[in-house]
Structure formats: structure tokens, C-alpha cells
C-alpha positions as CSV (number, residue, x, y, z in Angstrom):
1,X,70.8,98.5,-37.9
2,X,67.6,97.1,-38.6
3,X,65.1,96.6,-35.4
4,X,63.6,93.0,-35.3
5,X,60.1,93.0,-34.7
6,X,58.9,89.8,-32.3
7,X,55.6,88.7,-31.4
8,X,55.2,88.4,-27.5
9,X,55.1,84.1,-26.6
10,X,51.3,83.0,-26.3
11,X,53.5,80.9,-23.8
12,X,53.1,83.7,-21.0
13,X,49.8,85.2,-21.6
14,X,47.8,84.9,-18.5
15,X,43.8,84.3,-18.6
16,X,40.6,83.6,-16.0
17,X,41.9,81.3,-13.4
18,X,40.3,77.8,-13.0
19,X,39.5,79.1,-9.9
20,X,37.3,81.9,-11.1
21,X,35.8,80.0,-14.3
22,X,34.4,77.1,-11.5
23,X,32.4,80.3,-9.8
24,X,31.2,81.9,-12.7
25,X,30.0,78.2,-13.8
26,X,28.6,78.2,-10.6
27,X,26.4,80.9,-10.0
28,X,25.4,80.3,-14.2
29,X,24.0,77.3,-12.4
30,X,22.7,78.7,-9.4
31,X,20.8,80.9,-12.1
32,X,19.7,78.6,-14.0
33,X,18.1,76.4,-10.8
34,X,16.4,79.6,-9.9
35,X,14.9,80.5,-13.3
36,X,13.8,76.6,-13.1
37,X,12.5,76.3,-9.8
38,X,10.5,80.0,-10.9
39,X,9.2,79.8,-14.3
40,X,10.1,76.0,-15.1
41,X,11.0,76.4,-18.4
42,X,13.1,72.5,-18.2
43,X,10.2,70.8,-18.1
44,X,9.7,70.1,-21.7
45,X,13.8,70.2,-22.3
46,X,13.8,67.8,-19.4
47,X,10.8,65.8,-21.0
48,X,12.4,66.3,-24.5
49,X,15.9,65.2,-23.5
50,X,14.6,61.9,-20.9
51,X,13.2,60.8,-24.2
52,X,16.7,59.8,-25.8
53,X,18.6,59.5,-22.8
54,X,15.9,56.5,-21.7
55,X,17.4,53.3,-23.7
56,X,20.7,54.0,-22.3
57,X,19.2,53.7,-19.5
58,X,17.7,50.9,-20.1
59,X,20.8,48.9,-22.3
60,X,22.9,50.7,-18.4
61,X,20.6,48.3,-16.3
62,X,20.5,45.1,-18.4
63,X,23.4,43.0,-16.6
64,X,21.2,44.1,-13.2
65,X,18.5,42.4,-15.0
66,X,20.3,39.7,-16.4
67,X,21.8,38.7,-13.1
68,X,18.2,39.1,-10.7
69,X,16.4,37.6,-13.9
70,X,18.5,34.2,-13.8
71,X,19.0,34.2,-9.5
72,X,15.5,34.8,-9.1
73,X,15.1,31.5,-11.8
74,X,17.2,29.1,-9.7
75,X,15.9,30.6,-6.3
76,X,12.4,29.3,-8.3
77,X,14.0,26.1,-9.6
78,X,15.5,25.0,-6.3
79,X,12.1,25.9,-4.4
80,X,9.6,23.3,-7.0
81,X,12.7,20.8,-6.6
82,X,12.7,21.3,-2.9
83,X,8.2,21.1,-2.9
84,X,8.3,18.5,-5.6
85,X,10.4,16.2,-3.6
86,X,8.6,16.8,-0.3
87,X,4.8,16.0,-1.9
88,X,6.2,12.7,-3.5
89,X,7.5,12.2,-0.1
90,X,3.8,13.0,1.4
91,X,2.0,10.6,-1.4
92,X,4.0,8.2,-0.3
93,X,2.6,7.9,2.6
94,X,0.1,9.0,2.2
95,X,0.0,6.0,0.5
96,X,1.4,3.8,2.5
97,X,-1.6,5.3,5.3
98,X,-4.2,3.6,2.6
99,X,-3.8,0.7,2.4
100,X,-2.4,0.6,6.1
101,X,-6.9,1.2,6.1
102,X,-7.5,-1.3,3.6
103,X,-5.7,-4.1,5.2
104,X,-7.1,-3.2,9.0
105,X,-10.5,-3.0,6.5
106,X,-10.1,-6.0,5.3
107,X,-9.2,-7.7,8.7
108,X,-11.9,-5.7,10.3
109,X,-14.2,-8.1,7.7
110,X,-12.8,-11.6,8.3
111,X,-13.1,-11.1,11.8
112,X,-16.9,-9.8,11.8
113,X,-17.7,-12.8,9.2
114,X,-15.0,-15.2,11.9
115,X,-17.7,-13.6,14.6
116,X,-21.0,-14.4,12.9
117,X,-19.7,-18.1,12.0
118,X,-18.9,-18.6,15.6
119,X,-22.1,-17.2,16.7
120,X,-24.3,-19.3,13.8
121,X,-22.7,-22.5,15.0
122,X,-23.4,-24.5,18.4
123,X,-19.6,-25.9,18.6
124,X,-17.1,-24.5,20.7
125,X,-14.5,-22.2,18.7
126,X,-11.6,-19.4,19.5
127,X,-10.4,-17.4,17.3
128,X,-6.5,-17.2,16.8
129,X,-4.1,-15.0,14.0
130,X,-2.5,-17.1,11.4
131,X,1.4,-16.7,12.3
132,X,3.2,-18.1,9.2
133,X,2.3,-19.9,5.9
134,X,4.5,-22.2,4.4
135,X,4.7,-22.5,0.7
136,X,5.8,-25.8,0.3
137,X,4.5,-28.5,-2.8
138,X,4.9,-31.2,0.0
139,X,4.1,-30.0,3.5
140,X,0.5,-27.9,3.0
141,X,0.6,-26.4,6.9
142,X,0.3,-23.1,8.7
143,X,1.6,-21.8,11.6
144,X,-1.5,-20.2,13.8
145,X,-0.8,-17.8,17.3
146,X,-2.0,-20.7,20.1
147,X,-0.7,-23.9,21.3
148,X,-0.6,-25.3,24.8
149,X,-1.4,-22.4,26.6
150,X,-4.8,-22.3,25.1
151,X,-5.6,-26.0,25.8
152,X,-5.1,-26.8,21.9
153,X,-5.0,-30.5,21.0
154,X,-3.5,-32.5,17.7
155,X,-6.6,-33.7,15.4
156,X,-8.6,-30.1,16.2
157,X,-10.2,-28.7,13.0
158,X,-9.2,-25.3,11.7
159,X,-11.7,-23.4,9.9
160,X,-11.9,-19.8,8.6
161,X,-15.2,-18.3,7.5
162,X,-15.6,-19.7,4.2
163,X,-15.2,-23.5,5.0
164,X,-13.0,-26.0,6.4
165,X,-9.1,-24.9,6.2
166,X,-7.9,-27.9,7.8
167,X,-6.3,-29.5,11.2
168,X,-3.5,-28.8,14.0
169,X,-1.4,-31.9,13.2
170,X,1.7,-30.5,15.9
171,X,1.5,-28.4,19.7
172,X,3.5,-26.7,20.4
173,X,3.7,-24.2,23.7
174,X,2.6,-20.9,22.5
175,X,2.1,-22.2,18.7
176,X,0.2,-25.6,16.5
177,X,0.8,-26.4,12.8
178,X,-2.4,-26.8,10.9
179,X,-1.8,-29.5,8.3
180,X,-4.0,-28.1,5.1
181,X,-7.1,-29.7,3.4
182,X,-4.9,-29.5,0.1
183,X,-1.8,-31.4,1.9
184,X,-1.4,-35.1,0.8
185,X,-2.0,-36.5,3.8
186,X,-5.8,-34.7,4.4
187,X,-8.8,-37.3,3.9
188,X,-12.0,-35.2,4.8
189,X,-15.1,-37.8,5.2
190,X,-17.8,-35.1,2.9
191,X,-21.0,-35.1,1.4
192,X,-22.7,-33.2,-1.5
193,X,-24.9,-30.5,-0.7
194,X,-27.3,-31.4,-3.8
195,X,-28.0,-35.1,-3.6
196,X,-26.4,-36.1,-0.3
197,X,-23.6,-38.1,-1.4
198,X,-20.6,-39.2,0.9
199,X,-17.2,-39.5,-0.5
200,X,-13.5,-39.0,1.3
201,X,-11.4,-36.2,0.1
202,X,-7.2,-36.0,-0.3
203,X,-5.1,-33.0,-1.2
204,X,-3.3,-33.4,-4.3
205,X,-0.1,-31.0,-2.6
206,X,0.8,-29.7,-5.1
207,X,-1.8,-27.2,-7.2
208,X,-3.6,-26.2,-4.2
209,X,-6.9,-29.0,-4.9
210,X,-8.3,-32.0,-3.6
211,X,-9.7,-34.8,-5.4
212,X,-12.9,-36.8,-4.2
213,X,-11.3,-40.6,-4.5
214,X,-12.8,-44.7,-5.3
215,X,-16.2,-43.3,-7.1
216,X,-17.1,-44.8,-10.5
217,X,-17.4,-43.1,-14.1
218,X,-21.2,-43.3,-13.5
219,X,-20.6,-41.2,-10.1
220,X,-23.9,-38.6,-10.1
221,X,-21.4,-35.3,-9.9
222,X,-21.4,-32.2,-11.5
223,X,-19.7,-29.3,-11.9
224,X,-20.1,-26.8,-9.3
225,X,-21.6,-28.9,-6.8
226,X,-20.8,-28.0,-3.3
227,X,-19.0,-30.5,-0.6
228,X,-19.5,-30.5,3.3
229,X,-18.3,-31.8,6.5
230,X,-20.1,-35.2,6.4
231,X,-19.5,-35.7,10.4
232,X,-19.4,-39.4,10.6
233,X,-16.0,-38.9,12.6
234,X,-16.6,-37.5,15.1
235,X,-13.6,-35.3,14.2
236,X,-15.3,-32.4,11.5
237,X,-19.1,-30.9,12.2
238,X,-21.2,-31.3,9.7
239,X,-22.2,-28.7,8.1
240,X,-19.1,-26.8,7.0
241,X,-18.6,-26.2,3.8
242,X,-15.2,-27.9,2.4
243,X,-14.8,-27.6,-1.4
244,X,-16.2,-26.7,-4.5
245,X,-16.6,-29.4,-7.7
246,X,-14.1,-28.1,-10.7
247,X,-13.2,-30.8,-12.6
248,X,-14.5,-33.7,-13.8
249,X,-12.8,-36.3,-16.2
250,X,-14.0,-40.3,-16.5
251,X,-11.8,-42.7,-18.3
252,X,-13.6,-45.9,-19.3
253,X,-10.2,-47.6,-19.3
254,X,-9.8,-46.5,-15.4
255,X,-12.5,-48.1,-12.5
256,X,-13.1,-44.9,-10.5
257,X,-13.3,-40.7,-12.0
258,X,-10.7,-38.1,-11.5
259,X,-12.9,-35.4,-9.7
260,X,-11.3,-31.9,-9.5
261,X,-12.6,-29.9,-6.4
262,X,-11.6,-26.0,-5.1
263,X,-11.3,-25.7,-1.6
264,X,-13.6,-23.2,-1.0
265,X,-12.1,-21.9,2.1
266,X,-8.9,-19.6,0.1
267,X,-6.8,-20.3,2.4
268,X,-4.1,-18.1,1.6
269,X,-6.4,-14.7,1.8
270,X,-7.2,-14.8,5.6
271,X,-5.1,-13.3,8.3
272,X,-7.6,-15.5,11.2
273,X,-9.3,-18.8,11.8
274,X,-11.3,-20.8,13.9
275,X,-10.2,-23.4,16.4
276,X,-13.0,-25.9,16.7
277,X,-13.8,-28.4,19.8
278,X,-14.1,-31.5,18.1
279,X,-17.1,-33.7,18.5
280,X,-15.6,-36.4,20.4
281,X,-14.0,-34.2,23.3
282,X,-17.1,-32.1,23.7
283,X,-18.7,-35.3,24.0
284,X,-16.0,-37.6,26.5
285,X,-16.0,-33.8,28.7
286,X,-20.3,-34.0,29.2
287,X,-19.6,-38.3,30.4
288,X,-17.8,-37.0,33.3
289,X,-20.5,-34.2,34.5
290,X,-23.6,-36.7,33.9
291,X,-21.9,-39.6,35.6
292,X,-21.2,-37.3,38.8
293,X,-24.9,-35.8,39.0
294,X,-26.2,-39.6,39.5
295,X,-24.2,-39.8,42.5
């Protein structure tokens, strides 16, 4: 009888248990840690391994770095946009304040000039503001802040710091309508400052100029002559600047020269005017006083 010899199966061979392997690894780790703590022999090894592991650390931190960079970029962009809008609003506000200051400074200069005119002339005046200015070629008029409440009357001259503006044509309870010297209905007796020549101006209406009427072609008038009120009508005080000669057209076929003048008062550029008491009104007011004194 033949005997068969078979090797024992390794399936049932038992080696060290997992727990014993774990304990052995823990023991070895503790020994190595103690030896490293005592002799520092792993320091060089750590430095060498750090050189090789650093790129991996950088690669692993790349997504986090990209996220932080993107978030910070958009946060800065949003903050810059907000700051830019705020600065624009501040600039607009400062520009508006600057314009208001310029307007106030201009208005103060005009009032100062009006005060100088009021003190320089002997006639009585009262300062008022312009409420509304019409740009109508057929009616060149402005509305001023003052009427029956200030005892204004139709016919009173209106001036500014530069010269004659016009004449009150209608009076209302708190406002008055002033017809400008450029209106077609306005005529002003004037005297040329250079040679004393007297004439009458008439408004042209459309182009804000006035003309000298009924003067012959040989008249002694040159460009640049200054026209002032003559005071002959006892309405406008004498010596108020009216206009400057701008153009002279002499046509031999026509009996009179065509002389165009530009108003000196610069009507559209002022916000305040002076209402003048007419000469005849002052004279009428003085007559009763003298009679009373005689009595």
C-alpha cells in the first residue's frame, strides 16, 4: 500500500496577530521618537524630504490660493467701483457748490456796482430783482420784483450798474413790467458824449439793438461813440449811458443814415436793477412843500 505524503495547507498557518504587529509598530515609533528627541538624527532627513514634498504641498494648496485670489480680486473691484461712484458724486456736489459760489460772487459784484451807482447819482433809486425775462422778438420786456407795494408807477426809468435798461410800462400789486430799450415801442432822447449831438433812439426788437433815427448821411457820428440820456424829456435823468455806436450805413439814395447801436447795459446778464424816480415826479412832490412853507 502506497502512502501519499501531502504538504500541510498554509491556509491554516497562523502568524503574528494584527494586534501584536500594531503594538510592535507603536513601540518602534516610540523608540525612534525618543531617539530623535535625544540625538536629533532625523533633522537632516526631514530637511531633505521637505525639499521633495514642498512642490506637492504647493500643488495641494493651489485650489485654495486660486479661490482666495479670485475672491479678493472681485472684492477689491467692487470696493473700487463703489469708491469711484462716491467720488463722482462728491465731485458733482463740489462742482454744484462752486457754481453756486460763482453765482453768489457775481450777484454780489452786481449789487456792489448798483450801490456805487446809487451813491454816485443824485436821483432817487430803489434796487429790485429781475423775476422773469421774456425772449420774444415782438415784446422785449422783463418782470421785476416790486409794484404798487413799492409805489412804482408807469414811466419810471430802470437802470443797472452799466446803463439804461428800460422803462416801467405796467404796474401790478407786487410786480412791474419793464419795457426794454431794445423794444420797438421804446424811444429815448440821447446826447452823443463826444460832440453833444442830440437825437432819439428806437429799439429794433429782434436783434437786441437800437438805432438812431432821422439823422442825415453827413451827421458827425463815428463807430464807438457813446450815447447818454439828454434829460430833455424830464423822465430820464441826464448822463445815463444808453448805447454805443456799432455800425453806420450811409446810402446817398436815402435821406437818413442807418446807424445801429448796441445797448451798454447788457440787460440779459444782470439779476438786479434800479428803479429811478422820474425828474418830473420829484419836482411835483416838491411844489406842495414850498407852498406849505409860504403859508
